[in-house]
N, CA, C and O atoms as a GROMACS GRO file, in nm:
protein
  336
    1MET      N    1   0.085  -0.116   0.000
    1MET     CA    2   0.000   0.000   0.000
    1MET      C    3   0.090   0.123   0.000
    1MET      O    4   0.192   0.129   0.068
    2GLU      N    5   0.048   0.221  -0.078
    2GLU     CA    6   0.122   0.347  -0.085
    2GLU      C    7   0.022   0.460  -0.100
    2GLU      O    8  -0.077   0.447  -0.173
    3GLN      N    9   0.046   0.570  -0.030
    3GLN     CA   10  -0.044   0.684  -0.039
    3GLN      C   11  -0.040   0.742  -0.180
    3GLN      O   12   0.067   0.758  -0.238
    4ALA      N   13  -0.159   0.773  -0.233
    4ALA     CA   14  -0.169   0.835  -0.364
    4ALA      C   15  -0.136   0.983  -0.352
    4ALA      O   16  -0.152   1.041  -0.244
    5PRO      N   17  -0.091   1.045  -0.460
    5PRO     CA   18  -0.064   1.189  -0.455
    5PRO      C   19  -0.192   1.266  -0.421
    5PRO      O   20  -0.298   1.239  -0.479
    6ILE      N   21  -0.184   1.360  -0.331
    6ILE     CA   22  -0.301   1.437  -0.289
    6ILE      C   23  -0.353   1.519  -0.406
    6ILE      O   24  -0.278   1.588  -0.474
    7GLY      N   25  -0.485   1.510  -0.429
    7GLY     CA   26  -0.549   1.586  -0.535
    7GLY      C   27  -0.536   1.526  -0.674
    7GLY      O   28  -0.576   1.588  -0.772
    8LYS      N   29  -0.480   1.406  -0.682
    8LYS     CA   30  -0.461   1.341  -0.812
    8LYS      C   31  -0.537   1.210  -0.815
    8LYS      O   32  -0.504   1.119  -0.738
    9GLY      N   33  -0.636   1.196  -0.899
    9GLY     CA   34  -0.701   1.067  -0.919
    9GLY      C   35  -0.825   1.042  -0.837
    9GLY      O   36  -0.902   0.952  -0.871
   10GLY      N   37  -0.848   1.117  -0.732
   10GLY     CA   38  -0.970   1.100  -0.654
   10GLY      C   39  -0.973   0.979  -0.564
   10GLY      O   40  -1.080   0.928  -0.532
   11PHE      N   41  -0.857   0.932  -0.521
   11PHE     CA   42  -0.852   0.818  -0.428
   11PHE      C   43  -0.737   0.839  -0.331
   11PHE      O   44  -0.653   0.928  -0.350
   12ASP      N   45  -0.733   0.757  -0.227
   12ASP     CA   46  -0.638   0.778  -0.118
   12ASP      C   47  -0.510   0.695  -0.127
   12ASP      O   48  -0.401   0.745  -0.097
   13TYR      N   49  -0.522   0.568  -0.168
   13TYR     CA   50  -0.408   0.478  -0.164
   13TYR      C   51  -0.402   0.390  -0.289
   13TYR      O   52  -0.504   0.362  -0.352
   14PHE      N   53  -0.281   0.349  -0.324
   14PHE     CA   54  -0.258   0.242  -0.420
   14PHE      C   55  -0.249   0.112  -0.341
   14PHE      O   56  -0.192   0.109  -0.232
   15LEU      N   57  -0.303   0.006  -0.396
   15LEU     CA   58  -0.289  -0.127  -0.337
   15LEU      C   59  -0.203  -0.212  -0.430
   15LEU      O   60  -0.209  -0.198  -0.552
   16GLY      N   61  -0.125  -0.300  -0.372
   16GLY     CA   62  -0.042  -0.389  -0.451
   16GLY      C   63  -0.009  -0.514  -0.372
   16GLY      O   64  -0.048  -0.530  -0.256
   17TYR      N   65   0.064  -0.600  -0.437
   17TYR     CA   66   0.106  -0.726  -0.374
   17TYR      C   67   0.236  -0.706  -0.298
   17TYR      O   68   0.317  -0.620  -0.334
   18LYS      N   69   0.257  -0.785  -0.193
   18LYS     CA   70   0.383  -0.784  -0.121
   18LYS      C   71   0.493  -0.839  -0.211
   18LYS      O   72   0.465  -0.913  -0.305
   19GLU      N   73   0.614  -0.803  -0.182
   19GLU     CA   74   0.728  -0.844  -0.264
   19GLU      C   75   0.743  -0.995  -0.276
   19GLU      O   76   0.794  -1.044  -0.376
   20ASP      N   77   0.698  -1.070  -0.175
   20ASP     CA   78   0.713  -1.215  -0.180
   20ASP      C   79   0.592  -1.285  -0.244
   20ASP      O   80   0.589  -1.408  -0.249
   21HIS      N   81   0.494  -1.210  -0.292
   21HIS     CA   82   0.376  -1.267  -0.357
   21HIS      C   83   0.410  -1.300  -0.502
   21HIS      O   84   0.481  -1.224  -0.568
   22PRO      N   85   0.359  -1.414  -0.555
   22PRO     CA   86   0.390  -1.452  -0.694
   22PRO      C   87   0.346  -1.348  -0.798
   22PRO      O   88   0.405  -1.342  -0.906
   23LYS      N   89   0.246  -1.268  -0.769
   23LYS     CA   90   0.198  -1.169  -0.865
   23LYS      C   91   0.268  -1.033  -0.852
   23LYS      O   92   0.237  -0.940  -0.926
   24TYR      N   93   0.361  -1.022  -0.759
   24TYR     CA   94   0.433  -0.896  -0.741
   24TYR      C   95   0.517  -0.866  -0.864
   24TYR      O   96   0.588  -0.953  -0.915
   25ASP      N   97   0.508  -0.743  -0.912
   25ASP     CA   98   0.586  -0.698  -1.027
   25ASP      C   99   0.652  -0.566  -0.987
   25ASP      O  100   0.582  -0.466  -0.972
   26PRO      N  101   0.785  -0.564  -0.970
   26PRO     CA  102   0.851  -0.440  -0.925
   26PRO      C  103   0.838  -0.325  -1.024
   26PRO      O  104   0.854  -0.209  -0.986
   27ASP      N  105   0.808  -0.355  -1.149
   27ASP     CA  106   0.791  -0.250  -1.249
   27ASP      C  107   0.648  -0.197  -1.255
   27ASP      O  108   0.622  -0.093  -1.315
   28ASN      N  109   0.555  -0.269  -1.193
   28ASN     CA  110   0.414  -0.229  -1.193
   28ASN      C  111   0.349  -0.279  -1.065
   28ASN      O  112   0.271  -0.374  -1.067
   29PHE      N  113   0.382  -0.215  -0.954
   29PHE     CA  114   0.334  -0.262  -0.825
   29PHE      C  115   0.202  -0.199  -0.782
   29PHE      O  116   0.150  -0.233  -0.675
   30MET      N  117   0.148  -0.108  -0.861
   30MET     CA  118   0.020  -0.044  -0.827
   30MET      C  119  -0.092  -0.121  -0.897
   30MET      O  120  -0.116  -0.103  -1.016
   31ASN      N  121  -0.160  -0.207  -0.820
   31ASN     CA  122  -0.258  -0.298  -0.878
   31ASN      C  123  -0.402  -0.256  -0.857
   31ASN      O  124  -0.492  -0.311  -0.921
   32ALA      N  125  -0.429  -0.160  -0.770
   32ALA     CA  126  -0.566  -0.115  -0.745
   32ALA      C  127  -0.561   0.020  -0.676
   32ALA      O  128  -0.459   0.062  -0.622
   33ARG      N  129  -0.677   0.088  -0.678
   33ARG     CA  130  -0.694   0.216  -0.609
   33ARG      C  131  -0.786   0.194  -0.490
   33ARG      O  132  -0.877   0.111  -0.496
   34LEU      N  133  -0.764   0.267  -0.383
   34LEU     CA  134  -0.849   0.256  -0.264
   34LEU      C  135  -0.890   0.395  -0.219
   34LEU      O  136  -0.806   0.482  -0.196
   35GLU      N  137  -1.020   0.416  -0.207
   35GLU     CA  138  -1.076   0.540  -0.151
   35GLU      C  139  -1.147   0.502  -0.022
   35GLU      O  140  -1.234   0.415  -0.021
   36ILE      N  141  -1.112   0.569   0.086
   36ILE     CA  142  -1.173   0.539   0.215
   36ILE      C  143  -1.245   0.663   0.266
   36ILE      O  144  -1.204   0.776   0.240
   37SER      N  145  -1.354   0.640   0.340
   37SER     CA  146  -1.433   0.749   0.393
   37SER      C  147  -1.515   0.698   0.510
   37SER      O  148  -1.518   0.578   0.537
   38GLY      N  149  -1.580   0.789   0.579
   38GLY     CA  150  -1.663   0.751   0.692
   38GLY      C  151  -1.772   0.852   0.718
   38GLY      O  152  -1.766   0.967   0.674
   39THR      N  153  -1.873   0.806   0.790
   39THR     CA  154  -1.986   0.890   0.830
   39THR      C  155  -2.037   0.838   0.964
   39THR      O  156  -2.000   0.728   1.006
   40SER      N  157  -2.118   0.915   1.029
   40SER     CA  158  -2.182   0.869   1.153
   40SER      C  159  -2.331   0.903   1.150
   40SER      O  160  -2.394   0.924   1.253
   41GLN      N  161  -2.385   0.909   1.027
   41GLN     CA  162  -2.523   0.955   1.010
   41GLN      C  163  -2.619   0.846   0.964
   41GLN      O  164  -2.728   0.878   0.916
   42GLY      N  165  -2.582   0.719   0.976
   42GLY     CA  166  -2.673   0.611   0.945
   42GLY      C  167  -2.656   0.552   0.805
   42GLY      O  168  -2.574   0.598   0.725
   43VAL      N  169  -2.736   0.448   0.779
   43VAL     CA  170  -2.724   0.369   0.658
   43VAL      C  171  -2.754   0.449   0.532
   43VAL      O  172  -2.686   0.431   0.431
   44LYS      N  173  -2.854   0.536   0.534
   44LYS     CA  174  -2.885   0.616   0.415
   44LYS      C  175  -2.769   0.707   0.378
   44LYS      O  176  -2.737   0.723   0.260
   45ALA      N  177  -2.707   0.766   0.477
   45ALA     CA  178  -2.590   0.852   0.451
   45ALA      C  179  -2.474   0.768   0.399
   45ALA      O  180  -2.395   0.814   0.316
   46LEU      N  181  -2.463   0.645   0.449
   46LEU     CA  182  -2.359   0.554   0.403
   46LEU      C  183  -2.375   0.527   0.253
   46LEU      O  184  -2.277   0.533   0.178
   47ALA      N  185  -2.497   0.498   0.210
   47ALA     CA  186  -2.524   0.472   0.068
   47ALA      C  187  -2.493   0.594  -0.018
   47ALA      O  188  -2.436   0.582  -0.126
   48ARG      N  189  -2.531   0.711   0.029
   48ARG     CA  190  -2.502   0.834  -0.046
   48ARG      C  191  -2.352   0.857  -0.057
   48ARG      O  192  -2.302   0.898  -0.162
   49ARG      N  193  -2.281   0.832   0.051
   49ARG     CA  194  -2.136   0.854   0.052
   49ARG      C  195  -2.067   0.757  -0.045
   49ARG      O  196  -1.972   0.796  -0.113
   50VAL      N  197  -2.113   0.633  -0.051
   50VAL     CA  198  -2.056   0.537  -0.145
   50VAL      C  199  -2.074   0.587  -0.288
   50VAL      O  200  -1.979   0.583  -0.367
   51GLN      N  201  -2.193   0.635  -0.322
   51GLN     CA  202  -2.218   0.686  -0.457
   51GLN      C  203  -2.129   0.807  -0.488
   51GLN      O  204  -2.076   0.820  -0.598
   52LYS      N  205  -2.114   0.895  -0.390
   52LYS     CA  206  -2.028   1.012  -0.408
   52LYS      C  207  -1.884   0.970  -0.435
   52LYS      O  208  -1.817   1.027  -0.522
   53LYS      N  209  -1.836   0.872  -0.363
   53LYS     CA  210  -1.699   0.826  -0.379
   53LYS      C  211  -1.679   0.752  -0.511
   53LYS      O  212  -1.572   0.760  -0.571
   54LEU      N  213  -1.782   0.680  -0.558
   54LEU     CA  214  -1.775   0.617  -0.690
   54LEU      C  215  -1.757   0.722  -0.799
   54LEU      O  216  -1.680   0.703  -0.893
   55GLU      N  217  -1.829   0.833  -0.786
   55GLU     CA  218  -1.814   0.943  -0.882
   55GLU      C  219  -1.674   1.004  -0.872
   55GLU      O  220  -1.612   1.038  -0.973
   56GLN      N  221  -1.627   1.018  -0.752
   56GLN     CA  222  -1.497   1.082  -0.727
   56GLN      C  223  -1.382   1.006  -0.794
   56GLN      O  224  -1.293   1.069  -0.852
   57VAL      N  225  -1.383   0.873  -0.787
   57VAL     CA  226  -1.272   0.796  -0.843
   57VAL      C  227  -1.278   0.786  -0.995
   57VAL      O  228  -1.184   0.736  -1.057
   58LYS      N  229  -1.386   0.833  -1.056
   58LYS     CA  230  -1.395   0.829  -1.203
   58LYS      C  231  -1.281   0.904  -1.270
   58LYS      O  232  -1.241   0.869  -1.381
   59GLN      N  233  -1.228   1.005  -1.203
   59GLN     CA  234  -1.121   1.085  -1.264
   59GLN      C  235  -0.994   1.004  -1.288
   59GLN      O  236  -0.907   1.047  -1.364
   60SER      N  237  -0.982   0.887  -1.226
   60SER     CA  238  -0.864   0.803  -1.250
   60SER      C  239  -0.901   0.670  -1.315
   60SER      O  240  -0.820   0.577  -1.314
   61ASP      N  241  -1.021   0.658  -1.371
   61ASP     CA  242  -1.062   0.534  -1.436
   61ASP      C  243  -0.973   0.497  -1.554
   61ASP      O  244  -0.962   0.380  -1.589
   62GLY      N  245  -0.909   0.594  -1.616
   62GLY     CA  246  -0.821   0.569  -1.729
   62GLY      C  247  -0.696   0.491  -1.693
   62GLY      O  248  -0.623   0.447  -1.781
   63TRP      N  249  -0.670   0.473  -1.566
   63TRP     CA  250  -0.552   0.399  -1.522
   63TRP      C  251  -0.570   0.249  -1.542
   63TRP      O  252  -0.473   0.173  -1.535
   64ASN      N  253  -0.694   0.206  -1.566
   64ASN     CA  254  -0.726   0.066  -1.595
   64ASN      C  255  -0.684  -0.030  -1.484
   64ASN      O  256  -0.638  -0.142  -1.511
   65ILE      N  257  -0.700   0.014  -1.361
   65ILE     CA  258  -0.686  -0.075  -1.246
   65ILE      C  259  -0.812  -0.059  -1.162
   65ILE      O  260  -0.871   0.049  -1.160
   66PRO      N  261  -0.854  -0.166  -1.093
   66PRO     CA  262  -0.978  -0.156  -1.016
   66PRO      C  263  -0.969  -0.052  -0.905
   66PRO      O  264  -0.861  -0.019  -0.856
   67ALA      N  265  -1.086  -0.004  -0.867
   67ALA     CA  266  -1.096   0.088  -0.753
   67ALA      C  267  -1.182   0.022  -0.647
   67ALA      O  268  -1.284  -0.040  -0.678
   68TYR      N  269  -1.143   0.035  -0.523
   68TYR     CA  270  -1.220  -0.013  -0.410
   68TYR      C  271  -1.262   0.108  -0.328
   68TYR      O  272  -1.181   0.195  -0.296
   69ILE      N  273  -1.389   0.111  -0.294
   69ILE     CA  274  -1.445   0.216  -0.211
   69ILE      C  275  -1.482   0.152  -0.077
   69ILE      O  276  -1.556   0.054  -0.074
   70ALA      N  277  -1.431   0.205   0.032
   70ALA     CA  278  -1.463   0.154   0.165
   70ALA      C  279  -1.516   0.271   0.248
   70ALA      O  280  -1.444   0.366   0.277
   71VAL      N  281  -1.644   0.262   0.287
   71VAL     CA  282  -1.706   0.366   0.366
   71VAL      C  283  -1.760   0.303   0.494
   71VAL      O  284  -1.832   0.203   0.489
   72THR      N  285  -1.725   0.361   0.607
   72THR     CA  286  -1.769   0.310   0.737
   72THR      C  287  -1.871   0.404   0.798
   72THR      O  288  -1.852   0.526   0.800
   73ASP      N  289  -1.979   0.346   0.848
   73ASP     CA  290  -2.077   0.419   0.928
   73ASP      C  291  -2.042   0.392   1.074
   73ASP      O  292  -2.064   0.283   1.125
   74PHE      N  293  -1.986   0.492   1.139
   74PHE     CA  294  -1.938   0.475   1.276
   74PHE      C  295  -2.049   0.472   1.379
   74PHE      O  296  -2.023   0.443   1.496
   75SER      N  297  -2.173   0.500   1.339
   75SER     CA  298  -2.283   0.494   1.436
   75SER      C  299  -2.330   0.350   1.458
   75SER      O  300  -2.404   0.325   1.552
   76LYS      N  301  -2.288   0.254   1.373
   76LYS     CA  302  -2.335   0.115   1.386
   76LYS      C  303  -2.239   0.027   1.466
   76LYS      O  304  -2.284  -0.022   1.570
   77PRO      N  305  -2.117   0.002   1.431
   77PRO     CA  306  -2.039   0.032   1.312
   77PRO      C  307  -2.066  -0.069   1.200
   77PRO      O  308  -2.094  -0.186   1.223
   78LEU      N  309  -2.057  -0.018   1.078
   78LEU     CA  310  -2.084  -0.096   0.959
   78LEU      C  311  -1.997  -0.040   0.847
   78LEU      O  312  -1.990   0.082   0.829
   79THR      N  313  -1.930  -0.126   0.773
   79THR     CA  314  -1.847  -0.083   0.661
   79THR      C  315  -1.900  -0.145   0.532
   79THR      O  316  -1.929  -0.264   0.527
   80TYR      N  317  -1.911  -0.061   0.429
   80TYR     CA  318  -1.953  -0.106   0.298
   80TYR      C  319  -1.833  -0.094   0.206
   80TYR      O  320  -1.769   0.011   0.197
   81ILE      N  321  -1.801  -0.205   0.137
   81ILE     CA  322  -1.689  -0.206   0.044
   81ILE      C  323  -1.743  -0.237  -0.095
   81ILE      O  324  -1.816  -0.334  -0.113
   82LYS      N  325  -1.708  -0.155  -0.191
   82LYS     CA  326  -1.755  -0.169  -0.329
   82LYS      C  327  -1.635  -0.173  -0.421
   82LYS      O  328  -1.544  -0.090  -0.410
   83ARG      N  329  -1.634  -0.269  -0.514
   83ARG     CA  330  -1.529  -0.275  -0.616
   83ARG      C  331  -1.583  -0.215  -0.745
   83ARG      O  332  -1.694  -0.248  -0.788
   84LYS      N  333  -1.506  -0.128  -0.805
   84LYS     CA  334  -1.546  -0.065  -0.930
   84LYS      C  335  -1.453  -0.112  -1.039
   84LYS      O  336  -1.467  -0.071  -1.154
   0.00000   0.00000   0.00000
């Protein structure tokens, strides 16, 4: 995992394989995007936040790697994870 450049791509972190994993490629170690967020306003707010984050990561869709959206509702607690 590596922090994404702030303000670039609409996501927070790059995800990749560990160096000892068979799929690890030192020339292309960024295998997915991760956007994380949270709310404490209930399930309806959680669903809205997920949709907002899906729109946000569209700016980096041209990178052709999957995006994962993880939003936690801290009032439950409940986390929703969506793969795009």
